[in-house]
C-alpha positions in Angstrom: 0.1 -0.1 -0.1 1.1 3.4 -0.8 0.7 6.2 1.6 0.4 9.8 0.5 1.0 12.1 3.2 0.2 15.7 3.6 -0.4 17.8 6.7 -4.0 18.7 7.5 -5.3 16.1 5.0 -7.2 14.4 8.0 -9.6 17.1 8.0 -10.3 17.3 4.2 -11.4 15.0 1.5 -8.7 13.7 -0.3 -8.4 14.2 -4.2 -10.0 11.9 -6.7 -7.9 8.9 -7.6 -5.5 9.5 -10.7 -6.9 6.4 -12.5 -8.8 3.1 -12.0 -5.6 1.4 -11.1 -4.9 3.7 -8.1 -8.2 3.1 -6.4 -6.7 0.2 -4.6 -3.2 0.4 -2.9 -3.3 4.1 -2.2 -4.4 6.0 1.2 -4.3 9.7 1.7 -3.2 10.5 5.2 -2.5 13.4 7.2 -0.8 13.5 10.7 -3.5 11.4 12.4 -3.6 8.9 9.5 0.1 8.5 9.6 -0.1 7.7 13.4 -3.0 5.2 12.8 -0.9 3.5 10.2 2.2 3.3 12.1 0.6 2.0 15.2 -1.4 -0.6 13.1 1.9 -1.9 11.8 3.5 -2.1 15.1 0.7 -3.9 16.9 -0.3 -0.9 18.8 -3.7 0.3 17.2 -6.8 0.7 19.5 -10.3 2.6 18.9 -10.0 6.3 18.5 -12.6 8.8 18.8 -13.8 10.3 15.4 -12.7 13.7 14.6 -16.0 15.2 15.2 -15.9 13.6 18.9 -12.5 15.0 19.3 -13.6 18.5 18.3 -16.5 18.3 20.6 -14.3 17.1 23.6 -11.8 20.0 22.9 -14.8 22.4 22.7 -15.9 21.4 26.3 -12.4 21.8 27.5 -12.0 25.3 25.8 -15.4 26.4 27.1 -14.4 25.8 30.7 -11.2 27.9 30.2 -12.3 30.7 27.9 -12.5 33.3 30.5 -9.1 32.8 32.0 -6.9 35.0 29.7 -5.9 32.3 27.3 -4.2 33.5 23.9 -7.3 32.1 21.9 -10.1 33.4 24.0 -11.0 36.3 21.5 -10.9 34.0 18.6 -13.1 31.4 20.6 -15.6 34.1 21.1 -16.1 34.4 17.2 -15.8 30.6 16.2 -15.6 28.2 18.9 -15.6 25.1 16.6 -12.9 26.6 14.3 -10.6 27.4 17.4 -11.1 23.8 18.7 -10.1 22.5 15.2 -7.1 24.7 14.7 -5.8 23.9 18.5 -6.3 20.2 17.7 -4.4 20.3 14.6 -1.6 22.1 16.3 -1.6 19.5 19.2 -1.5 16.5 16.5 1.4 18.3 14.8 3.3 18.7 18.3 2.8 14.8 19.0 4.0 13.8 15.5 7.3 15.9 15.8 
Protein backbone atom coordinates (compact mmCIF):
# COMPACT_ATOMS: atom_id res chain seq x y z
CA UNK A 1 0.00 0.00 0.00
CA UNK A 2 1.23 3.48 -0.83
CA UNK A 3 0.69 6.20 1.76
CA UNK A 4 0.33 9.70 0.40
CA UNK A 5 1.05 12.13 3.23
CA UNK A 6 0.23 15.81 3.58
CA UNK A 7 -0.29 17.83 6.74
CA UNK A 8 -3.91 18.72 7.37
CA UNK A 9 -5.31 16.07 5.03
CA UNK A 10 -7.04 14.34 7.97
CA UNK A 11 -9.62 17.09 8.01
CA UNK A 12 -10.34 17.29 4.26
CA UNK A 13 -11.58 14.98 1.55
CA UNK A 14 -8.65 13.58 -0.41
CA UNK A 15 -8.41 14.24 -4.14
CA UNK A 16 -10.00 11.88 -6.62
CA UNK A 17 -7.84 8.93 -7.65
CA UNK A 18 -5.64 9.41 -10.72
CA UNK A 19 -7.07 6.38 -12.48
CA UNK A 20 -8.77 3.05 -11.99
CA UNK A 21 -5.50 1.34 -11.07
CA UNK A 22 -4.86 3.78 -8.23
CA UNK A 23 -8.14 3.14 -6.42
CA UNK A 24 -6.64 0.14 -4.64
CA UNK A 25 -3.35 0.37 -2.83
CA UNK A 26 -3.35 4.10 -2.03
CA UNK A 27 -4.32 5.89 1.15
CA UNK A 28 -4.21 9.63 1.67
CA UNK A 29 -3.16 10.40 5.24
CA UNK A 30 -2.41 13.39 7.39
CA UNK A 31 -0.80 13.44 10.82
CA UNK A 32 -3.49 11.30 12.45
CA UNK A 33 -3.67 8.88 9.54
CA UNK A 34 0.09 8.40 9.57
CA UNK A 35 0.08 7.73 13.32
CA UNK A 36 -2.80 5.30 12.84
CA UNK A 37 -0.90 3.42 10.10
CA UNK A 38 2.28 3.24 12.19
CA UNK A 39 0.37 1.97 15.22
CA UNK A 40 -1.38 -0.65 13.10
CA UNK A 41 1.89 -1.93 11.66
CA UNK A 42 3.53 -1.97 15.11
CA UNK A 43 0.59 -3.82 16.66
CA UNK A 44 -0.38 -0.89 18.89
CA UNK A 45 -3.67 0.13 17.29
CA UNK A 46 -6.83 0.72 19.27
CA UNK A 47 -10.15 2.49 19.09
CA UNK A 48 -9.93 6.20 18.48
CA UNK A 49 -12.64 8.81 18.75
CA UNK A 50 -13.82 10.29 15.47
CA UNK A 51 -12.60 13.73 14.43
CA UNK A 52 -16.01 15.16 15.37
CA UNK A 53 -15.87 13.56 18.83
CA UNK A 54 -12.36 14.97 19.35
CA UNK A 55 -13.55 18.46 18.39
CA UNK A 56 -16.51 18.26 20.76
CA UNK A 57 -14.28 17.13 23.64
CA UNK A 58 -11.83 19.95 22.89
CA UNK A 59 -14.71 22.43 22.65
CA UNK A 60 -15.95 21.35 26.08
CA UNK A 61 -12.46 21.81 27.56
CA UNK A 62 -12.02 25.21 25.91
CA UNK A 63 -15.42 26.38 27.13
CA UNK A 64 -14.36 25.75 30.73
CA UNK A 65 -11.15 27.79 30.25
CA UNK A 66 -12.29 30.57 27.87
CA UNK A 67 -12.45 33.35 30.46
CA UNK A 68 -9.02 32.79 31.98
CA UNK A 69 -6.92 35.03 29.69
CA UNK A 70 -5.99 32.34 27.16
CA UNK A 71 -4.31 33.48 23.94
CA UNK A 72 -7.19 32.00 21.94
CA UNK A 73 -10.04 33.57 23.97
CA UNK A 74 -10.96 36.33 21.47
CA UNK A 75 -10.98 33.92 18.54
CA UNK A 76 -13.01 31.44 20.58
CA UNK A 77 -15.69 34.08 21.15
CA UNK A 78 -16.09 34.44 17.37
CA UNK A 79 -15.68 30.80 16.24
CA UNK A 80 -15.50 28.18 19.01
CA UNK A 81 -15.50 25.13 16.73
CA UNK A 82 -12.88 26.66 14.43
CA UNK A 83 -10.59 27.35 17.39
CA UNK A 84 -11.06 23.79 18.69
CA UNK A 85 -10.20 22.41 15.25
CA UNK A 86 -7.08 24.58 14.89
CA UNK A 87 -5.81 23.79 18.38
CA UNK A 88 -6.30 20.06 17.79
CA UNK A 89 -4.37 20.32 14.53
CA UNK A 90 -1.51 22.08 16.30
CA UNK A 91 -1.58 19.51 19.11
CA UNK A 92 -1.43 16.63 16.63
CA UNK A 93 1.53 18.23 14.82
CA UNK A 94 3.38 18.60 18.11
CA UNK A 95 2.71 14.97 19.02
CA UNK A 96 3.94 13.83 15.60
CA UNK A 97 7.14 15.92 15.82
